N, C-alpha and C positions, 0 to 999 in steps of 0.2 A: 601660804605655800611653803613647802619645805625648801631649804637650800640644797640645790642639786650638786653633788660632788662626783666628778669624773676621775677615776683612776685610769690613766692612759699609759700604755706600755709600748714604747717603740721597740719592735722586735726585728733585729737586723743582724746580718753577718758582718764580718770585718775585712777590710782591704788588707790589713795587717802588714803594711809596708811594701806591698807588691809594686806600687807606683814609684817608690823610692829606690828599691833594689830588686828588680824582677827576677834576677838570677838566684838570689838568696832567700827571697821571701815569696809566699803564696797566700792568697786570701784564705781566711778561716771561715768555715760554714757552721754547721750545727754546734760544734764545741763552744762557739762564741755566744750561743743562746742557752744551751743546756748547762754549761759551766759545771762539769762534774768534779766533785771532790770525794775521793774514796768510793768511786762507783755510784755516787748519788748526785742527781741534778740539783745543784744549789743556786742555779739561776732561774730558768723558767720553771723547773720543778718546784723550787721553794715558793715562787710567786703563786703558782696554782694551788699548792697545798695551803698556803696562808689564806688566800681568797676563799677556798672551799671551807676552811675551818670556820670562817666568820659568815659564810653564806652570801658572799658578795660576788658580783660580776664586774669585769673590767673591759675596757676597750683596748684591744691589741692592734696597734698600727703595724701591719706586717709589710716589710720592705719587699717589693716585687721585682725590681729591676736586677737584683742579683742573679736572676735566671739567665741573664746574658752570659754569666760565667759558669754557674753551677747547674743550669738546667732546672726543670720543674721539681725534681724529686725531693731535695733537702728541705726547702722552705715550704713546699706543698704539703709535706707530711706534718710540719708544725702547724700550718694554717688549719688543716683538717682536724688536728687534735684540739686546737683551741675552739673551733666551731662545735665539735662533738661534746666538749665539756661545758657548752652553753655560754661562752663568752662572745663578745662583739668583735668580729674580725673586720678591720678596715684597712685602707690603703696608705702605705708609706712609700715614698719615692726618694731614692738617692741617685741622681742622674749619673754620677761617676761610673756606675756599673755598666752603662752602655758603652763605655770605652772598650769593653771586651767583645763588642760586636765585630770588631776588626781583628783578624788573625794576626796582623802585624802590630798589635797594640804596643808591645815592648819596644819595638824600633821607633815608634812615633813619640815616645815620652819626652825626649829632649826638645823636639821642634813643635809639638802640639800636646802640651800637658793636659791631663784630665780636668774637667770642670764639673764640680759638684753643686754649683750654685744655679738653681732653677731660674732665678731672676735674670741670669745672663743668657738664657735661651730665648729664641724667637717665639712669638705666639704659636706658630705652627708646630715648632718643636715641643713646646709644652703640651699641646694637644696630643702629639705622638707619644710622649712619655706617659701621660695619663692612660691612653688607650693601650699601651704596652702593659701597664700594670693591671688594667681591667681584664685584658686577655689572659694574663697569668692566673688571675682568680678563677676565670672560667675553666681553664685547664686543670686547676687544682680541685675543682668540684665544690667550691664553697660559694656562699651567697654573694652576688655582685656587690662591690663596695659602694657606699653612698657618701662616705666621709673621707677626706684626704688630709694627710699631714705631710708637709714637704720636709726634705732632709735638712737638718740644721735649722729648722724653723725659718728658712729663707723664703721670703714671699714678696710679691708685688701685685698690683692690680691686674696685670695680664694673667696671672695664675688663676684668679677667680673667674675671669672672662673665659679662660680655657676650660675650667671646671664646669661652668654653666653650659658651654658648648658640648661638653661630654656627658651632660646629664647628672652631674654630681651636685648635690644640694647642700651639703654640710662640710665644714672645714674646721680644723684646729691647727692653724699654720702660724699663729702669732705668739711670740714669747719675747717681749721687748728687751729683757736683759740679756738675751742670747743673740738676737738679731733685731735691729731696729730698721724697719722699712723706710725707704725714702719718702713715701707718701704719708703725710701727717694724718690722713683719715684712717690709716692702719695702725696708729699708735693706740692700741687697745689693751687695757689692763685686765679686764674681767668681763663677765656677763656674756651677752650674745648680740651680734650685730649683722646688719645686712650689707653685703659687699658684692656689687655686680650680680645680684640675683642669687647669691650664696649666703647661707648663714654661717658666720664665723664665731666659734666659741674658743677664745684664746686661752692658751696656758696662762694661768693667773700670774701677773707680775705685781709685786708689792714694794713698798718703800721700807728700808731697814735703817741704815746708819747715816742718812742724809743730814746735812746741816742747812740752816735757812738759806734759801737761794740756790743751793746745790744738792738737790735730792739724789739719793743713791737707790737704784732699783735692783731687785732680785726676782728671778722667775722661779716659781714654785716647783721644786724637784725633790725627790726623796733623798738623793745623794747630796744635794746642796743645802737643804733647809732642815733645821732641827725640828723635833717633835713639838717643843714649846712654841716655835714659830708657826708650825702648821695649825696647832690648836688655837692660837691667838688669831690667825687669819680666818679660820672657819667661824670663830665667834664674832669677829669683826664683820665678816660677810653677812652673818645672820642679823646682826644689829642694823646694818645699813641696807638690807633688802637686796643684796646682790643675788641674782638668779642662779648663777653657775660658777663653781670653783673647779679648776682643772689642775690636776697634779700629773707631772711627767716623771716616768721612770723607765729603766731598761733592765732586762734580765741580768746583764753582766754587773750591775751595781751591787749585787748581793754577795759578790766575791771580790777578792783582791788578787791581782796577778803581777808578777815581777817582770813579765815581758809580754810580747804581743802574740805569743803562740797559744795561750790559754791552756798550757800544760801544767804549770806550777801555780795552783790556785789555793787560796785561803778564804775562810769565811769572813765576810765583812759584817761584824756583829753590830756596828753602829747603824747601818742602813737597814738591817734586818729588824732591829728593835723599833726603828721609826715606822717601817711598814706595818709591823704588828700593832703598834699603838694607834696608827691611823685607822686600820681596819676594825679594831676593837671599838674605837670611838664611833665610826660610821654605823656599826651594827647595833649600837645600844643607845646613842644619844638622840633624844627627841628633837625634831626640827630639821634633821639632816637626812638626806636620801642619796645613797650611792646609785648612780645611773650610768647607762651606756649611751654613747652618742648616736648609735644607729637605731635606737629604739624608736618606734613609731610615735610614742608619746611625746617625743621632743620636736615633732614637726609642727611648730607653731610660729607665729609671727615673731620676728626678732625684736628684742627690746634693747635700746641703746643705753644700758646702765653701765657706763664706762667709769665705775668707781675705782679709785686707787686705794687699796687696802694698805695697812701698815702694821708693823710689829714693834713692840718696845725695843729700844736700842740695846738693852741689857740682854735680851734673847739673842739678838744678832751677834753681839760680842761673844756670848757663850758658844754659839754655833761656830764661829770662826776658830776658836780655840780647839773645840772638839774635832772639827774637820781637819785642821792642821795636824793634830796628833794622830787621828785615824789614818791619814794619808802616809804618815811617817812610820807607823808601826805595823809589822806583819806578825801574825801568829797563826798557828795551825788550828 
């Protein structure tokens, strides 16, 4: 069986400091996704162009609760475009956007600050959030979502129980180096797993620069992981028979910005090169298959292949240097 590789894209708007200084700052909508440089979309546009060039599809986790502030129009247009271009459109939830349900939200900030952690919501509230997201998809006119990714990869068992109650059968909520759930049975590195009637396909977490007795973990992202690491992980997954490898990215990772307004943007050549090499590899390398989470072909019994992959320490050290330099340098 081919090693299945999921390119997953969290597609979301930005609070942009509105909760810190509501008088001076306002949330940013489509510019945080399109990321235009000289009139051309170098965020979502660049992603779609690269995927099309290599004949690949991706799973776009589209954040739906921003409708509490922006209404249906802005993200609805993005979701429809993704659907029309043949990509897999699934549900992403950042609960902090529901803070805008109250007209007096700015006055409440000091006494009742926003909460973006879904694990701190009651089971009934989690169900409400999922249903709000599903209702947004229905209003947008795209296929009902079957897969959920929670904001910040924050997750707990009640999230899966709420998903099951809402008829959602697949999830990609776990990324251990980003958020480590309290429940040890959710410490999932790779593969696919059954949790409360839901199949979880975690964002792949691997070991990089650990020392004996003190492992160090990294979750697989385009912005955080170098291409040599990605290639080594894919090859390690193939050797060890890991069924699924999941890569996480965002449209805004392909530009650099000096502030939170998304007005002064520059190309991020490092992340662009990583995405291009990953897509080229998946389009040509035998034994690997780029897949989407919502595809019917993935509806199979979960396999608990919780293998911890690893990369050579030299690759990790090189990535740390490149990422540090890339963060420090701006160029047009």
